[in-house]
C-alpha positions as CSV (number, residue, x, y, z in Angstrom):
1,M,15.0,4.2,-23.3
2,A,17.3,3.8,-20.3
3,E,15.9,0.5,-17.9
4,P,12.9,0.7,-15.5
5,V,13.6,0.9,-11.4
6,V,10.0,-1.4,-11.5
7,D,8.8,-3.5,-14.3
8,I,5.5,-5.3,-13.9
9,Q,3.3,-7.0,-16.5
10,G,0.2,-8.6,-15.8
11,L,0.6,-9.7,-12.6
12,N,-1.7,-11.4,-10.5
13,Y,-1.9,-12.3,-7.0
14,S,-4.6,-15.0,-5.6
15,P,-3.7,-16.5,-2.2
16,D,-6.3,-19.3,-1.5
17,G,-8.3,-18.5,-4.3
18,L,-8.9,-15.1,-3.0
19,P,-8.5,-12.3,-5.8
20,V,-5.6,-9.5,-4.1
21,L,-4.1,-7.8,-7.0
22,K,-5.4,-8.9,-10.9
23,N,-3.6,-7.7,-14.4
24,V,-1.2,-5.3,-12.9
25,D,0.9,-3.3,-15.0
26,L,3.2,-1.0,-13.7
27,R,6.4,0.7,-14.9
28,I,8.4,3.0,-12.5
29,E,11.1,4.8,-13.4
30,R,14.2,5.8,-12.0
31,G,14.3,9.0,-9.6
32,D,10.5,9.0,-9.7
33,Y,8.6,9.7,-6.1
34,L,5.2,7.5,-6.7
35,A,2.3,7.5,-4.0
36,V,0.3,3.9,-4.0
37,L,-2.9,5.1,-2.7
38,G,-6.0,3.3,-2.4
39,P,-8.7,1.3,0.7
40,N,-7.2,-0.6,3.3
41,G,-7.2,-4.4,1.7
42,G,-6.9,-2.7,-1.6
43,G,-4.2,-4.6,-2.2
44,K,-1.1,-2.0,-1.4
45,S,1.3,-3.4,1.0
46,T,1.0,-6.5,-0.8
47,L,2.3,-4.8,-3.9
48,L,5.5,-3.7,-2.3
49,K,5.9,-7.6,-0.7
50,L,5.6,-8.6,-4.4
51,M,8.3,-6.4,-5.5
52,L,10.5,-7.5,-2.6
53,G,9.8,-11.1,-3.7
54,L,8.6,-11.9,0.3
55,V,5.2,-13.2,-1.9
56,R,5.2,-15.1,-4.7
57,P,2.8,-14.0,-7.7
58,D,0.5,-16.1,-9.2
59,G,0.6,-15.2,-12.7
60,G,2.5,-12.1,-15.1
61,T,6.2,-10.4,-14.2
62,I,7.7,-8.2,-12.1
63,R,11.5,-7.0,-12.3
64,V,12.8,-4.6,-10.1
65,L,16.1,-2.6,-10.8
66,G,16.5,-5.6,-13.6
67,L,16.6,-8.5,-11.6
68,R,13.4,-10.6,-10.0
69,P,11.9,-9.9,-7.3
70,G,14.4,-10.8,-3.5
71,D,17.7,-10.3,-5.8
72,A,18.6,-6.9,-5.7
73,G,19.7,-7.1,-1.7
74,G,21.1,-3.5,-0.4
75,R,20.0,-2.1,-3.2
76,I,16.5,-1.8,-2.0
77,G,15.7,0.1,1.4
78,Y,12.3,-1.2,2.9
79,L,10.3,1.0,6.0
80,P,7.5,-1.9,6.6
81,Q,3.7,-0.7,8.1
82,H,4.4,-1.8,12.0
83,T,7.9,-1.0,13.3
84,E,6.6,-0.9,17.2
85,V,9.2,-1.2,20.0
86,A,8.5,-2.9,23.3
87,S,9.6,-0.7,25.9
88,S,11.8,-3.4,27.7
89,F,13.1,-4.0,24.6
90,P,17.3,-3.2,24.8
91,I,18.8,-1.6,21.5
92,T,20.1,1.3,21.2
93,V,19.4,3.8,18.4
94,L,22.6,3.0,16.5
95,E,22.6,-0.9,16.4
96,A,18.9,-0.6,15.2
97,V,20.2,0.9,11.9
98,C,23.2,-1.8,11.7
99,M,20.6,-4.3,11.6
100,G,19.4,-2.9,8.0
101,T,22.8,-4.1,6.3
102,V,22.8,-6.6,4.4
103,R,26.4,-8.3,3.4
104,P,27.5,-12.0,3.3
105,G,28.5,-13.1,7.3
106,F,25.8,-10.4,8.7
107,R,25.4,-11.2,12.5
108,G,22.1,-9.3,13.2
109,M,21.0,-8.8,16.8
110,S,24.1,-10.3,18.1
111,G,25.9,-6.8,19.0
112,R,29.0,-7.7,16.6
113,H,28.7,-5.2,14.2
114,S,31.7,-4.2,12.3
115,K,33.2,-0.5,12.3
116,I,32.1,-0.3,9.0
117,D,29.0,-1.0,9.9
118,H,28.6,1.7,13.1
119,E,30.1,4.5,10.4
120,K,27.5,3.4,7.9
121,A,24.5,3.7,10.1
122,R,26.1,6.9,11.8
123,Q,25.7,8.8,7.7
124,A,22.3,7.1,7.3
125,L,21.3,8.7,10.8
126,K,23.0,12.0,9.8
127,K,20.4,11.9,6.6
128,V,17.5,11.8,8.6
129,D,18.7,14.3,11.5
130,M,19.0,12.0,13.9
131,L,22.7,11.5,14.8
132,D,22.9,13.2,18.4
133,A,20.1,10.1,19.5
134,Q,22.7,7.4,18.4
135,G,23.3,6.3,21.8
136,R,20.0,6.6,23.5
137,S,17.7,3.7,23.5
138,L,15.3,3.4,20.7
139,A,12.2,2.3,22.6
140,R,12.1,5.7,24.4
141,L,12.0,8.0,21.0
142,S,9.3,9.6,20.0
143,G,7.2,8.1,17.0
144,G,8.3,10.7,14.5
145,Q,12.0,9.9,15.9
146,K,11.4,6.3,16.0
147,Q,10.1,6.2,11.9
148,R,12.9,8.4,11.1
149,V,15.5,5.8,13.1
150,F,13.9,2.9,10.8
151,I,13.9,5.0,7.3
152,A,17.9,5.5,8.5
153,R,17.6,1.3,9.1
154,A,16.3,1.3,5.3
155,L,18.9,3.9,4.1
156,V,22.1,2.2,5.8
157,D,22.9,0.4,2.5
158,S,22.8,3.4,0.1
159,P,19.5,1.8,-2.2
160,E,19.0,3.0,-5.3
161,L,15.4,2.7,-4.5
162,L,13.4,3.3,-1.3
163,L,10.2,1.6,-0.2
164,L,7.7,3.0,2.5
165,D,4.5,1.3,3.8
166,E,2.3,4.0,5.6
167,P,5.4,6.3,7.0
168,T,2.9,8.6,8.3
169,A,0.2,6.7,9.8
170,S,1.2,6.6,13.0
171,V,3.0,10.2,14.2
172,D,1.8,13.3,14.5
173,S,0.9,16.2,12.2
174,A,4.2,18.1,13.2
175,S,6.3,14.9,12.8
176,R,3.8,13.9,9.4
177,T,5.3,17.1,7.6
178,A,8.6,17.0,8.5
179,L,9.2,13.0,7.5
180,F,7.3,14.1,3.7
181,T,10.2,16.8,4.1
182,L,12.7,14.3,4.5
183,L,11.1,12.2,1.9
184,N,11.3,14.4,-0.7
185,E,15.0,15.7,0.0
186,L,15.9,11.7,-0.1
187,N,14.4,11.7,-3.3
188,K,17.1,13.8,-5.0
189,D,19.1,10.7,-4.5
190,M,17.2,7.4,-5.0
191,T,13.9,6.4,-6.5
192,V,10.6,6.2,-3.9
193,I,7.8,4.3,-3.7
194,M,5.4,5.4,-0.7
195,V,1.9,3.7,0.2
196,S,-0.7,5.6,1.9
197,H,-4.0,5.2,2.4
198,D,-4.4,9.1,2.8
199,I,-4.9,11.1,-0.5
200,S,-3.7,14.4,1.1
201,S,-0.3,12.9,0.7
202,L,-0.1,14.2,-2.4
203,A,0.6,17.1,-1.6
204,S,3.4,16.0,-0.1
205,G,5.7,16.3,-3.0
206,V,5.5,12.9,-4.8
207,K,5.7,13.1,-8.4
208,S,3.3,10.2,-9.8
209,V,0.1,8.1,-8.6
210,A,-0.7,4.3,-8.9
211,C,-4.6,4.0,-7.3
212,V,-5.0,0.2,-6.3
213,N,-8.2,-1.6,-5.5
214,R,-7.3,-5.0,-6.9
215,T,-6.7,-3.5,-10.1
216,L,-4.0,-0.6,-10.6
217,H,-4.2,2.7,-12.4
218,F,-1.1,4.6,-13.1
219,H,-1.0,8.4,-13.9
220,K,2.4,10.2,-14.2
221,A,1.4,13.5,-11.9
222,P,0.5,13.9,-8.5
223,E,-3.5,13.8,-9.3
224,I,-6.3,11.5,-8.7
225,T,-8.8,11.7,-11.8
226,D,-12.7,11.2,-11.5
227,D,-11.8,7.2,-13.3
228,M,-8.9,6.9,-10.8
229,F,-11.5,7.8,-7.7
230,T,-14.2,5.8,-8.5
231,M,-12.4,2.6,-9.8
232,T,-10.3,3.1,-6.1
233,Y,-12.5,4.7,-3.9
234,G,-16.0,3.1,-5.6
235,G,-19.1,4.7,-6.2
236,A,-21.0,5.0,-9.5
237,G,-22.8,7.4,-11.7
238,D,-24.4,10.4,-9.7
239,Q,-24.0,8.3,-6.2
240,C,-19.9,9.0,-6.8
241,C,-18.4,12.1,-5.2
242,P,-15.2,12.2,-7.2
243,V,-12.3,14.1,-5.4
244,E,-8.8,15.7,-6.8
245,L,-6.1,17.2,-4.9
246,V,-4.0,19.5,-5.8
247,T,-1.1,21.4,-4.6
248,H,-1.5,25.1,-3.7
249,G,2.0,25.7,-1.7
250,H,1.5,23.1,1.4
251,V,-2.1,23.0,1.4
252,P,-3.4,20.3,0.0
253,H,-7.0,21.6,-1.6
254,R,-10.2,19.5,-2.1
255,V,-12.4,19.9,-5.5
256,L,-15.7,18.2,-5.7
257,A,-17.0,17.3,-9.4
258,P,-20.6,19.1,-9.3
259,H,-23.8,17.0,-7.7
260,E,-27.2,16.7,-9.3
261,Q,-28.4,18.3,-5.3
262,A,-25.9,20.8,-5.1
263,D,-28.0,22.3,-2.4
264,A,-27.4,19.7,-0.3
265,V,-23.5,19.6,-1.1
266,S,-22.6,23.2,-0.3
267,T,-24.7,22.7,3.0
268,S,-23.1,19.5,4.2
269,D,-19.3,21.0,2.6
270,E,-19.4,24.6,5.1
271,G,-17.1,25.0,7.0
272,G,-14.5,22.4,4.6
273,D,-11.2,22.6,2.5
274,S,-11.4,25.8,0.5
């Protein structure tokens, strides 16, 4: 059996004694496109930070590309959740992408990137269809254009694994659809793990799902079972309204489980998703 891209066993993380992740097991195979779903504060972003080695677990083991977290360098691309740029920040699109290079002697924001860095940045911009904007001010781009540039920054070293934290949270609907199309294309060449709080992302072409709310439930298909939904979003017994999302073309459909108060449900759901 091939070595997994990510292998997590018995992971626990409790900063200041407060449990954030508990007894997490997760095995991600090469070529997967995983959506990590769950409520705000459930531990989704923390899971990515643990994979990257930005924080350390209290127990359990993590291996990423066969190595300890933090040891894989440029083999991992990362798009953090918060990527705001001040309007007065003087940086071009090309220089912003160059900042994603990982190599000995990297000079960060000094403006002394090498010709090789610039060429790698142009190739990454070409992948996200932003090459024509290489000389523009990053701060003057639209939200969707900025996200493409930040994805290019994550791609500049041609990673094997791409981690994205809420990549569509601050973009409009058209940009959101375009970004999902881009991620599907990138998944042909690399493993993709995308954190989101929006279950409609399952209609975007993902291959598997991990629902996270302190614990983790993995499903090797783009759907959420009743048990996964209850575990992740809460509810119990007849008070829970499990939702499954399936793909029909490009349109997500919500399928509601039976309710005892059928009349009340049918009334409240009028005009909803079909």
